[in-house]
N, C-alpha and C positions, 0 to 999 in steps of 0.2 A: 544362598542367600541372594538376593535380589538385585539385580543392577535399576542403572536408570531408566523410567519409562516417561515418555515423550504423550501427552496429551494435548487435545485442541480444547479450548477453555473457550464460549465465546463471550464476547465482551458484554456487561451489565446490561447497558441498553437494549444491545440487540435479544438478550434472554429474554428482559421482561416483557417486551415488543412480540416477543415468538409466545410469549405465556399469553397474551391477550388472544392471538390465532387461534392456539391451542385450546381454550376458554371455548371459544365458537365452535370449532371442528369435536369436540367432544358432547356439546350439547347434543346431538347425533349420532353420537358413538354407544355402540354397545353397555359402556360405562360412563353415562351423564353425571353422574354423584363425584365426579372427579370433577368438573368443570368447576364448582365453585373454590377448587384447593387452588387451581390454577388463574382464575380467577385475585384470589387473596392475595398471591403471588407477586402477579403481575403488581397488583398494589402496592401492595409493600417495597418492592425495589422504584416503580415508578417514585414513588414519596420519597424514599432514602435520596434516587438519582436527581430528584426536581432541587435539592435543596444542596446539592453536591455536583451534580456536574450536568446541569439543565442543558447545558449549549447541547452533548454529546445527545442527552433523550430525546430532545426537539430535530434534530440531525436524524437520529434513525428513525422518528414516527413521520419523517418528511418522505424519506429514504422508504420505506413502509409503504405509502399513501401513494404513492409512484409509481408500485410494481404494476399497477392496472386494476381493471373494474373488479375483479372475482379479489383482491386484496382490500382494495378501498371496503368492501362489501362485508366482507368479515371484519375490518376495521373499527368500521361502521358499528356494526353490532355488538364489536364488544367495548366499541367507547359508553354506549348507549349505559350498557351494565355496569360499568364501572363509574359512571356517571348516577344508577339510580343508586347503587349500594354504598361508593366512597366517591361521595360528592367532590368532596374535599381535595382528593387526592387526583380525580378526573381534570380537574382546573390546568393541574402543570403541563397538559400536551392540548395541543388544540383540536377544535372539534372537527370532521373530516367534513369535508364539504359535500352538501349531497350530491350525488350522481342523478 
């Protein structure tokens, strides 16, 4: 018999935005074919969150962009891919400012 198991689960908006960053990082990884899956997962979550928790999604996005130039660069790349493949979903988050 098993007892209780404690796990840490990320907040949905943080997970969605992390998937955007993972998308960019996977493009240069040994398994770039997995990048499309990450972008699709991010798009699905962003779509849902934009309709149900838009304020939390935007707060998470702003926090991600404030983490520094490397984060902003990856966020910009991911946003461009999201806008190209899922333009109706990309509009749920603000475009990163050019650096």
